[in-house]
C-alpha positions as CSV (number, residue, x, y, z in Angstrom):
1,M,28.3,-126.1,-278.8
2,S,25.7,-123.3,-278.8
3,L,22.3,-124.4,-277.6
4,M,21.1,-120.9,-276.7
5,F,18.6,-120.0,-279.4
6,G,16.8,-121.9,-282.1
7,D,16.3,-121.1,-285.7
8,L,13.2,-119.0,-284.8
9,E,15.7,-116.5,-283.4
10,G,17.9,-116.7,-286.5
11,A,20.8,-118.9,-285.2
12,E,22.2,-121.3,-287.9
13,P,23.0,-124.9,-287.0
14,T,26.7,-125.5,-286.5
15,R,29.0,-128.4,-287.5
16,E,29.3,-129.4,-283.8
17,E,25.5,-129.7,-283.6
18,A,25.5,-131.9,-286.7
19,L,28.1,-134.2,-285.2
20,T,26.2,-134.3,-281.9
21,R,23.0,-135.3,-283.7
22,I,24.7,-138.0,-285.7
23,G,26.4,-139.3,-282.5
24,I,23.1,-139.4,-280.7
25,G,21.5,-141.3,-283.6
26,F,24.4,-143.9,-283.9
27,A,24.3,-144.4,-280.1
28,Q,20.6,-144.9,-280.2
29,G,20.9,-147.6,-282.9
30,L,23.5,-149.5,-280.8
31,L,21.3,-149.2,-277.7
32,L,18.3,-150.5,-279.6
33,Y,20.2,-153.4,-281.0
34,G,21.5,-154.3,-277.6
35,L,18.1,-154.1,-276.0
36,T,16.5,-156.3,-278.8
37,E,19.2,-158.9,-278.4
38,W,18.6,-158.9,-274.6
39,G,14.9,-159.1,-275.1
40,K,15.3,-162.3,-277.1
41,H,16.9,-164.0,-274.1
42,L,14.5,-162.7,-271.4
43,G,12.2,-165.8,-271.8
44,D,10.2,-166.3,-268.6
45,Q,12.2,-163.9,-266.5
46,R,9.1,-161.8,-266.0
47,G,10.6,-159.7,-263.2
48,L,12.8,-158.0,-265.8
49,N,9.9,-157.2,-268.2
50,A,9.2,-153.9,-266.5
51,L,12.9,-152.9,-266.7
52,F,12.9,-153.8,-270.4
53,G,9.7,-151.9,-271.1
54,A,11.2,-148.8,-269.4
55,L,14.4,-149.0,-271.3
56,I,13.0,-149.7,-274.8
57,L,10.4,-146.9,-274.7
58,T,13.0,-144.4,-273.4
59,A,15.6,-145.5,-276.0
60,V,13.2,-145.0,-278.9
61,L,11.8,-141.6,-278.1
62,I,14.3,-139.6,-275.9
63,P,17.1,-139.4,-278.6
64,V,14.6,-138.0,-281.1
65,A,13.5,-135.4,-278.5
66,A,17.2,-134.6,-277.9
67,Q,17.9,-134.1,-281.6
68,G,14.9,-131.8,-281.9
69,A,15.8,-129.8,-278.8
70,I,19.3,-128.9,-280.1
71,N,19.5,-125.3,-281.2
72,R,16.2,-124.5,-279.6
73,M,16.8,-124.8,-275.8
74,K,19.4,-123.6,-273.3
75,Q,21.7,-126.3,-271.9
76,L,20.1,-126.3,-268.5
77,T,16.6,-126.4,-269.8
78,L,17.5,-129.1,-272.3
79,T,19.0,-131.3,-269.5
80,R,16.0,-130.8,-267.2
81,W,13.6,-131.5,-270.0
82,L,15.3,-134.7,-271.2
83,V,15.7,-136.0,-267.6
84,G,12.0,-135.3,-266.8
85,A,10.7,-136.8,-270.0
86,G,13.0,-139.8,-269.7
87,L,11.8,-140.6,-266.2
88,T,8.2,-140.2,-267.3
89,L,8.6,-142.5,-270.3
90,A,10.5,-145.1,-268.2
91,F,7.6,-145.2,-265.7
92,L,5.0,-145.6,-268.5
93,G,7.1,-148.3,-270.2
94,A,7.6,-150.2,-267.0
95,Y,4.0,-150.0,-266.1
96,G,2.8,-151.1,-269.5
97,S,5.1,-154.2,-269.5
98,W,4.2,-155.0,-265.9
99,C,0.5,-155.0,-266.7
100,A,1.0,-157.3,-269.7
101,E,3.5,-159.9,-268.3
102,K,0.9,-161.8,-266.2
103,I,-0.9,-163.0,-269.4
104,G,2.3,-164.1,-271.1
105,S,2.3,-161.2,-273.5
106,D,5.4,-159.9,-275.3
107,H,7.6,-157.8,-273.0
108,V,7.7,-155.0,-275.6
109,P,5.3,-152.2,-274.7
110,S,2.2,-152.1,-276.9
111,G,2.1,-150.1,-280.1
112,L,-0.6,-147.9,-278.7
113,L,1.7,-147.0,-275.8
114,F,4.4,-146.1,-278.2
115,L,2.1,-143.9,-280.3
116,A,0.5,-142.2,-277.3
117,S,4.0,-141.5,-275.7
118,A,5.2,-140.1,-279.0
119,V,2.2,-137.8,-279.3
120,G,2.5,-136.6,-275.7
121,L,6.2,-136.1,-276.0
122,F,5.8,-134.1,-279.2
123,I,3.2,-131.8,-277.6
124,A,5.1,-131.3,-274.4
125,H,8.3,-130.6,-276.4
126,Q,6.6,-127.9,-278.4
127,L,5.2,-126.2,-275.3
128,I,8.5,-126.2,-273.5
129,A,10.5,-125.1,-276.6
130,A,8.1,-122.2,-277.3
131,A,8.3,-121.1,-273.7
132,Q,12.1,-121.2,-273.8
133,L,12.3,-119.2,-277.0
134,G,9.7,-116.7,-275.8
135,R,11.4,-116.5,-272.4
136,R,8.1,-116.8,-270.5
137,W,5.8,-119.6,-269.4
138,F,3.2,-118.9,-272.1
139,A,4.7,-117.7,-275.4
140,D,3.1,-115.9,-278.3
141,Y,0.9,-118.2,-280.3
142,H,3.1,-117.9,-283.5
143,R,5.9,-119.6,-281.6
144,Y,3.7,-122.7,-280.8
145,F,2.3,-122.7,-284.3
146,D,5.6,-122.3,-286.1
147,G,7.5,-124.8,-284.0
148,A,4.8,-127.5,-284.0
149,W,4.1,-127.5,-287.7
150,K,7.8,-127.1,-288.7
151,D,8.8,-130.1,-286.5
152,G,5.9,-132.1,-287.8
153,V,7.1,-131.6,-291.4
154,R,10.7,-132.4,-290.4
155,L,9.6,-135.7,-288.8
156,V,7.6,-136.6,-291.9
157,L,10.5,-135.8,-294.2
158,A,13.0,-137.7,-292.0
159,V,10.8,-140.8,-292.1
160,L,10.5,-140.5,-295.9
161,F,14.3,-140.1,-296.1
162,V,14.9,-143.3,-294.1
163,A,12.3,-145.2,-296.2
164,A,14.1,-144.0,-299.4
165,L,17.4,-145.2,-297.8
166,W,16.1,-148.7,-297.3
167,I,14.5,-148.8,-300.7
168,L,17.9,-148.0,-302.2
169,L,19.7,-150.5,-300.0
170,A,17.2,-153.2,-301.1
171,L,17.7,-152.3,-304.7
172,G,21.5,-152.4,-304.3
173,A,21.3,-155.9,-302.6
174,A,19.1,-157.1,-305.5
175,L,21.6,-155.8,-308.1
176,F,24.5,-157.6,-306.4
177,K,22.4,-160.7,-306.1
178,L,22.0,-160.8,-309.9
179,I,25.7,-161.5,-310.2
180,G,25.8,-164.0,-307.4
181,I,27.0,-161.7,-304.6
182,R,24.7,-162.1,-301.6
183,L,26.9,-160.3,-299.0
184,I,25.1,-157.0,-299.3
185,G,21.7,-158.5,-298.7
186,D,23.0,-160.5,-295.8
187,I,24.5,-157.5,-294.2
188,I,21.5,-155.2,-294.4
189,D,19.3,-158.0,-293.0
190,K,21.4,-158.1,-289.8
191,P,20.0,-156.2,-286.8
192,W,23.5,-154.9,-285.9
193,F,23.5,-153.0,-289.2
194,A,19.8,-152.2,-289.5
195,F,19.3,-150.4,-286.2
196,P,22.4,-148.0,-286.3
197,A,21.9,-147.3,-290.0
198,T,18.2,-146.4,-289.5
199,T,18.8,-144.1,-286.5
200,T,21.9,-142.5,-287.9
201,F,20.3,-141.5,-291.2
202,F,17.2,-140.4,-289.3
203,A,19.5,-138.0,-287.3
204,I,21.1,-136.8,-290.5
205,A,17.7,-136.0,-292.0
206,I,16.7,-134.1,-288.8
207,H,19.9,-132.0,-289.1
208,I,19.5,-131.3,-292.9
209,T,15.9,-130.1,-292.4
210,D,17.2,-127.9,-289.6
211,V,19.8,-126.4,-291.9
212,R,17.2,-125.9,-294.7
213,A,14.6,-124.4,-292.3
214,G,13.4,-122.0,-295.0
215,L,12.7,-124.9,-297.3
216,V,10.8,-126.7,-294.6
217,R,8.7,-123.6,-293.9
218,G,7.9,-123.4,-297.6
219,I,6.7,-127.0,-297.7
220,R,4.7,-126.4,-294.6
221,T,3.1,-123.3,-296.1
222,V,2.1,-125.1,-299.3
223,A,0.7,-128.0,-297.3
224,L,-1.4,-125.8,-295.1
225,T,-2.6,-123.7,-298.0
226,L,-3.8,-126.8,-299.9
227,L,-5.4,-128.2,-296.7
228,S,-7.2,-124.9,-296.1
229,W,-8.9,-125.1,-299.5
230,L,-10.3,-128.5,-298.6
231,S,-12.1,-127.0,-295.6
232,P,-15.1,-125.8,-297.8
233,V,-15.6,-129.5,-298.9
234,M,-15.6,-130.8,-295.3
235,A,-17.8,-127.9,-294.2
236,L,-20.4,-128.8,-296.9
237,I,-20.2,-132.5,-295.8
238,G,-20.5,-131.7,-292.1
239,A,-23.4,-129.2,-292.6
240,G,-25.2,-131.6,-294.8
241,F,-24.9,-134.5,-292.4
242,L,-26.2,-132.4,-289.4
243,A,-29.0,-131.1,-291.6
244,A,-30.1,-134.6,-292.5
245,L,-30.1,-136.0,-289.0
246,P,-33.6,-134.6,-288.0
247,F,-35.0,-136.5,-290.9
248,T,-33.1,-139.8,-290.5
249,G,-32.9,-139.9,-286.7
250,L,-30.1,-141.5,-284.7
251,A,-31.1,-145.1,-285.2
252,P,-29.1,-145.6,-288.4
253,L,-26.0,-144.3,-286.6
254,W,-26.3,-146.7,-283.7
255,A,-26.9,-149.6,-286.1
256,T,-23.4,-149.2,-287.5
257,K,-21.8,-149.9,-284.1
258,S,-19.0,-147.6,-285.1
259,A,-20.7,-144.3,-285.1
260,A,-18.6,-142.7,-282.3
261,G,-15.4,-143.5,-284.1
262,I,-16.5,-142.0,-287.4
263,L,-18.0,-138.9,-285.7
264,L,-14.8,-138.3,-283.8
265,S,-12.7,-138.8,-286.9
266,A,-14.8,-136.2,-288.7
267,A,-14.4,-133.8,-285.8
268,A,-10.6,-134.3,-285.9
269,A,-10.6,-133.6,-289.6
270,L,-12.5,-130.4,-289.0
271,I,-10.0,-129.3,-286.3
272,V,-7.1,-129.8,-288.6
273,L,-8.8,-128.0,-291.5
274,T,-9.8,-125.1,-289.3
275,N,-6.2,-124.7,-288.1
276,A,-5.0,-124.9,-291.7
277,A,-7.2,-122.0,-292.6
278,Y,-6.4,-120.0,-289.4
279,Q,-2.7,-120.7,-289.3
280,E,-1.2,-117.7,-287.3
281,G,-4.3,-115.5,-287.6
282,E,-5.0,-112.7,-290.0
283,E,-2.1,-111.5,-292.1
284,N,-1.7,-109.3,-295.2
285,A,-4.7,-110.3,-297.4
286,Y,-4.7,-113.8,-295.8
287,P,-6.9,-115.7,-295.4
288,P,-9.3,-114.8,-298.2
289,L,-12.8,-113.8,-297.1
290,A,-14.2,-117.2,-298.3
291,L,-11.8,-119.1,-296.1
292,K,-12.7,-116.9,-293.1
293,W,-16.3,-117.8,-293.3
294,T,-15.6,-121.4,-294.1
295,A,-13.3,-121.6,-291.0
296,R,-16.1,-120.2,-288.9
297,L,-18.5,-122.8,-290.2
298,T,-16.1,-125.7,-289.7
299,A,-15.4,-124.5,-286.1
300,L,-19.1,-124.5,-285.4
301,L,-19.6,-128.0,-286.7
302,I,-17.1,-129.7,-284.4
303,L,-19.1,-129.4,-281.2
304,P,-22.4,-131.0,-282.4
305,L,-20.5,-134.0,-283.9
306,V,-18.6,-134.5,-280.6
307,V,-21.8,-134.2,-278.6
308,I,-23.5,-136.9,-280.7
309,A,-20.4,-139.1,-280.4
310,A,-20.5,-138.6,-276.6
311,Y,-24.1,-139.6,-276.5
312,G,-23.3,-142.8,-278.4
313,V,-20.4,-143.7,-276.1
314,V,-22.6,-143.1,-273.0
315,L,-25.3,-145.4,-274.4
316,R,-22.9,-148.2,-275.1
317,I,-21.4,-147.9,-271.7
318,G,-24.8,-148.0,-270.1
319,Q,-25.8,-151.1,-272.1
320,Y,-22.6,-153.1,-272.0
321,G,-20.3,-151.5,-269.4
322,L,-16.8,-150.3,-269.7
323,T,-14.2,-151.7,-272.1
324,P,-10.7,-150.3,-272.9
325,E,-12.0,-149.2,-276.3
326,R,-14.9,-147.3,-274.8
327,I,-12.7,-145.6,-272.2
328,L,-10.4,-144.5,-275.0
329,A,-13.4,-143.2,-276.9
330,A,-14.5,-141.3,-273.8
331,A,-11.1,-139.7,-273.5
332,C,-11.3,-138.7,-277.1
333,V,-14.7,-137.2,-276.5
334,L,-13.3,-135.2,-273.6
335,V,-10.6,-133.7,-275.8
336,G,-13.1,-133.2,-278.6
337,L,-15.4,-131.2,-276.2
338,C,-12.5,-129.0,-275.3
339,Y,-11.8,-128.2,-278.9
340,G,-15.4,-128.0,-279.9
341,G,-16.4,-125.6,-277.1
342,G,-13.4,-123.4,-277.7
343,Y,-13.7,-123.3,-281.4
344,A,-17.5,-122.6,-281.3
345,F,-16.7,-119.6,-279.0
346,A,-14.0,-118.5,-281.4
347,A,-16.3,-118.7,-284.4
348,C,-18.7,-116.4,-282.7
349,W,-16.0,-114.0,-281.5
350,P,-17.0,-110.5,-282.7
351,K,-13.6,-108.9,-282.4
352,S,-10.3,-110.1,-284.0
353,W,-11.0,-113.0,-286.3
354,M,-11.3,-116.2,-284.2
355,T,-8.6,-115.1,-281.8
356,P,-9.9,-117.4,-278.9
357,L,-8.8,-120.4,-281.1
358,E,-5.2,-119.7,-280.0
359,R,-5.9,-120.1,-276.3
360,T,-8.1,-123.1,-277.0
361,N,-5.2,-124.9,-278.8
362,I,-2.7,-124.1,-276.0
363,A,-5.1,-125.1,-273.2
364,T,-6.2,-128.3,-274.9
365,A,-2.6,-129.3,-275.6
366,H,-2.2,-129.4,-271.8
367,V,-5.4,-131.4,-271.5
368,V,-4.2,-133.9,-274.0
369,I,-0.9,-134.5,-272.1
370,A,-2.9,-134.9,-268.8
371,V,-5.3,-137.4,-270.4
372,L,-2.5,-139.5,-272.0
373,L,-0.6,-139.7,-268.7
374,A,-3.8,-140.7,-266.9
375,L,-4.7,-143.4,-269.5
376,F,-1.4,-145.1,-269.5
377,S,-0.7,-145.0,-265.8
378,P,-2.6,-146.5,-262.8
379,I,-4.7,-143.3,-262.5
380,A,-7.2,-144.2,-265.3
381,D,-5.8,-147.4,-266.8
382,P,-8.5,-148.6,-269.2
383,S,-7.9,-152.3,-268.3
384,R,-8.2,-151.7,-264.6
385,L,-11.3,-149.6,-264.9
386,S,-12.9,-152.0,-267.4
387,V,-12.2,-155.1,-265.3
388,G,-13.7,-153.5,-262.2
389,D,-16.8,-152.4,-264.0
390,Q,-17.4,-155.8,-265.8
391,V,-17.0,-157.8,-262.6
392,H,-19.3,-155.4,-260.8
393,R,-21.9,-155.9,-263.5
394,L,-21.6,-159.7,-263.1
395,D,-22.0,-159.4,-259.3
396,A,-24.9,-157.0,-259.6
397,G,-26.8,-159.5,-261.9
398,K,-26.7,-157.2,-264.9
399,V,-24.8,-160.0,-266.8
400,T,-25.6,-163.7,-266.3
401,P,-22.6,-166.1,-265.8
402,D,-23.1,-167.7,-269.2
403,K,-23.1,-164.3,-271.0
404,F,-20.1,-162.9,-269.1
405,D,-17.0,-162.4,-271.3
406,Y,-14.3,-164.4,-269.4
407,R,-12.2,-164.4,-272.5
408,F,-11.8,-160.6,-272.1
409,L,-10.3,-161.1,-268.7
410,R,-8.1,-163.9,-270.0
411,F,-6.6,-162.2,-273.0
412,D,-7.6,-158.5,-273.3
413,A,-7.2,-157.0,-269.8
414,G,-3.6,-157.7,-268.9
415,R,-2.6,-158.3,-265.3
416,Y,-5.8,-156.9,-263.9
417,G,-7.9,-159.3,-266.0
418,A,-5.8,-162.3,-265.1
419,D,-6.0,-161.4,-261.3
420,A,-9.8,-160.9,-261.6
421,L,-10.2,-164.2,-263.5
422,G,-8.2,-166.0,-260.8
423,K,-10.5,-164.6,-258.1
424,L,-13.6,-165.7,-260.0
425,A,-12.2,-169.2,-260.5
426,A,-11.7,-169.4,-256.7
427,R,-15.2,-168.5,-255.8
428,K,-17.2,-170.8,-253.5
429,G,-20.7,-170.7,-251.9
430,S,-23.9,-170.4,-253.9
431,A,-24.7,-172.3,-257.1
432,R,-24.2,-169.1,-259.1
433,D,-20.8,-168.6,-257.6
434,L,-19.8,-172.2,-258.4
435,D,-21.1,-171.8,-261.9
436,I,-18.9,-168.6,-262.3
437,A,-15.9,-170.4,-260.9
438,T,-16.4,-173.4,-263.3
439,R,-16.6,-171.1,-266.3
440,A,-13.6,-169.0,-265.1
441,R,-11.4,-172.1,-264.6
442,A,-12.4,-173.2,-268.1
443,A,-11.3,-169.9,-269.5
444,Q,-8.0,-170.1,-267.7
445,K,-7.2,-173.3,-269.5
446,V,-7.7,-171.7,-273.0
447,E,-4.3,-171.1,-274.5
448,S,-5.4,-168.9,-277.4
449,R,-8.1,-166.3,-277.7
450,Y,-9.4,-168.2,-280.8
451,D,-9.7,-171.6,-279.2
452,A,-13.1,-172.8,-278.0
453,P,-13.2,-173.0,-274.2
454,P,-13.5,-176.6,-272.8
455,V,-17.0,-177.3,-271.6
456,A,-17.6,-179.6,-268.6
457,Q,-19.8,-182.6,-269.3
458,P,-23.1,-182.5,-267.5
459,D,-24.2,-185.2,-265.1
460,R,-26.5,-187.5,-267.2
461,S,-27.4,-190.0,-264.4
462,A,-30.3,-187.9,-263.1
463,A,-31.8,-187.5,-266.6
464,M,-31.6,-191.2,-267.6
465,K,-33.6,-194.1,-266.0
466,V,-32.8,-197.8,-266.5
467,V,-35.8,-199.9,-267.4
468,G,-36.2,-202.6,-264.8
469,G,-33.9,-200.9,-262.3
470,G,-30.2,-200.9,-261.9
471,E,-27.5,-198.3,-262.8
472,L,-26.0,-197.1,-266.0
473,P,-22.3,-198.1,-266.6
474,V,-19.8,-195.5,-265.6
475,S,-18.2,-195.6,-269.1
476,F,-21.5,-194.6,-270.6
477,L,-22.0,-191.7,-268.2
478,T,-18.5,-190.3,-268.8
479,R,-18.6,-190.7,-272.6
480,P,-18.0,-187.3,-274.3
481,G,-21.0,-185.6,-275.6
482,P,-21.5,-184.4,-279.2
483,T,-18.9,-182.0,-280.4
484,A,-20.2,-178.7,-281.8
485,L,-19.6,-178.4,-285.5
486,T,-17.1,-175.9,-286.7
487,P,-18.2,-173.6,-289.6
488,L,-16.2,-175.7,-292.1
489,S,-17.5,-179.1,-290.9
490,A,-21.0,-177.7,-290.8
491,A,-20.6,-176.5,-294.4
492,K,-19.3,-179.9,-295.4
493,G,-22.3,-181.5,-293.7
494,R,-24.7,-179.3,-295.5
495,A,-23.0,-180.0,-298.8
496,S,-23.2,-183.8,-298.3
497,S,-26.9,-183.4,-297.4
498,V,-27.5,-181.6,-300.6
499,R,-25.7,-184.3,-302.6
500,R,-27.8,-187.0,-300.9
501,W,-31.0,-185.1,-301.6
502,C,-30.1,-184.7,-305.3
503,A,-29.3,-188.4,-305.5
504,I,-32.8,-189.2,-304.3
């Protein structure tokens, strides 16, 4: 099997490569089926959760990377890349499951970890493949651009192909069911069929799109051209927004409590549209003069939007401390600042049209990989950092014991939160520490994040005096207090009060 050069060098995929891809896809399906069956029987064997997390994350992503690397990398480079990527993913999956097992969470790594790992793997794959094809550490920009956008289109087409397959299978099962034959529907519902069928046909789609590379490039060109002509619309929106800010102020932004997310999303859209207009730089009569000036404007708008988002994130952290969501937002701000600064410099570049954008994209791709590795490893784990900061705020008196979010430690911070809650529950000493310990123990008893925490009954003996002397009966002192009304019971109470008032 020839794995020397990819289609960028003109080599056509071979039949052996097709069989290799299909074999990888089928083996992946069998492996995923075996892992899911094993996962059903793990139960409380929490020591194996980390192993399961390592295997499942690797089994989902590494075969896809292997199929994409065929026909683009030398055999030695391919082997080193897959081994390195596999070990990294195994570590991330094991760490993610290890962090979650203390709170009784599912042993499958979180969807966010799967998404972040897929993004990081895709970026790293493009960097290595382009360097391999260019035969140097940093290849020409057109190799990065062509490979990334081509593989992105191939993945989308493969997903659509698999979705169409399942639609047809469901339709076929429905047709046979009309005449009383349920066997087809029973078969496609079985995991032993669903996993191998999905992964095998995904591999087939990957190979077909590799064979039809010219068609894929055509689809990519059309998509980028259409996107590039949306950039004037977004440029007008962004410029209008920034022009209106001096008159409205920032208060309406902070009132939404989601300003940073919206601003970062707008910045991400501007980054995509700027790249759609730039593509591989200036070519024969492309891009038109209107798109050139629009791309400069969209590139200039990114930085102020990210700076405003950064200010909002800093304000929220200063007021309420760190949470996993705010740490992720801060990471997005860091990446946005890299893009925003580089694109603003490129927009003002007096020589070749926005050439610094190319180096910005390559440098920021490395930053993204580093940030993702830090966030989903012990280096900058959002749960670890958030728990430490929130407990510090409690100890420093910035948060009172009755306002502290014990439920966050119990359900939203994984192993680190559970360990911190246990330490709070074991506190002794001052009245404040005892209050914290009581509330922490109450939070530990809550089984669901949506349940109300049990509240200890106060000592009523000091607040009640018996006329004529004597003591109150113990049964009276230990009688449960009034129960807080749920929203439904409160609504029923208000309705009955209205009816009584009308009857009067």
